[in-house]
C-alpha positions as CSV (number, residue, x, y, z in Angstrom):
1,G,-15.2,5.8,123.0
2,K,-17.1,6.8,125.6
3,G,-17.7,5.1,129.0
4,R,-15.4,3.3,131.4
5,V,-11.9,3.9,131.0
6,I,-8.9,1.3,130.1
7,L,-5.7,1.5,130.2
8,C,-3.4,-0.4,128.0
9,L,0.0,-1.1,128.7
10,H,2.7,-2.7,126.0
11,G,4.7,-5.0,127.4
12,W,8.8,-4.7,127.4
13,G,10.2,-3.9,124.1
14,A,7.0,-3.3,122.6
15,T,4.8,-0.3,121.7
16,R,1.5,0.8,121.9
17,R,1.1,-0.2,118.1
18,S,0.8,-3.6,119.4
19,L,-2.2,-3.0,121.2
20,H,-3.6,-0.8,118.4
21,G,-6.2,-3.5,117.1
22,L,-7.2,-4.2,120.9
23,A,-7.8,-0.3,121.4
24,R,-9.6,0.1,118.5
25,F,-12.0,-2.7,119.5
26,L,-12.1,-1.9,122.9
27,A,-13.2,1.9,121.7
28,A,-16.1,0.2,119.9
29,Q,-17.7,-1.4,122.8
30,E,-18.4,1.8,124.4
31,Y,-15.2,2.6,126.2
32,E,-12.7,5.0,126.3
33,V,-9.2,3.5,125.7
34,V,-5.8,5.2,126.8
35,N,-3.1,3.7,124.6
36,V,0.6,5.2,125.5
37,D,4.1,4.4,124.5
38,V,5.8,4.2,128.0
39,P,9.0,6.5,128.0
40,G,11.5,4.7,126.0
41,F,9.5,2.7,123.6
42,G,7.8,3.9,120.2
43,E,7.4,6.9,119.9
44,S,8.0,8.6,123.6
45,E,11.1,10.4,124.6
46,R,14.1,8.0,126.3
47,P,14.5,8.8,129.9
48,G,17.9,10.5,130.7
49,R,18.8,7.5,132.4
50,A,17.6,4.2,133.3
51,W,14.4,3.5,134.9
52,G,13.4,1.0,137.0
53,L,9.6,0.2,138.1
54,D,9.1,2.8,140.8
55,D,10.1,5.1,138.0
56,Y,7.2,3.8,135.5
57,A,5.2,3.7,138.0
58,Q,5.7,7.2,139.2
59,W,5.2,8.1,135.9
60,L,1.9,6.9,135.0
61,K,0.6,8.1,137.8
62,S,1.7,11.8,136.9
63,F,0.1,10.8,133.4
64,L,-3.2,9.7,134.5
65,E,-3.2,12.8,136.8
66,K,-2.4,14.9,134.1
67,I,-4.8,13.7,131.5
68,E,-7.3,14.0,134.7
69,I,-8.2,10.0,134.7
70,D,-9.1,9.2,138.2
71,S,-9.4,5.1,137.9
72,V,-9.1,2.7,135.0
73,D,-10.4,-1.1,134.0
């Protein structure tokens, strides 16, 4: 979709696939949807060590910078 960016983050132990229907719905409503597997879940690589909340937050910040997203809803 196009428009305001919406970030979909799955819950612990889930994957981005659990939000696929929602992401498709939102994209059809003219939002740009970012739906990712966080490290260690789904099709993403596992981190080399156990991550804490700060690690996931830093990863997300870096990911959004890499794809040039300045703000999300």
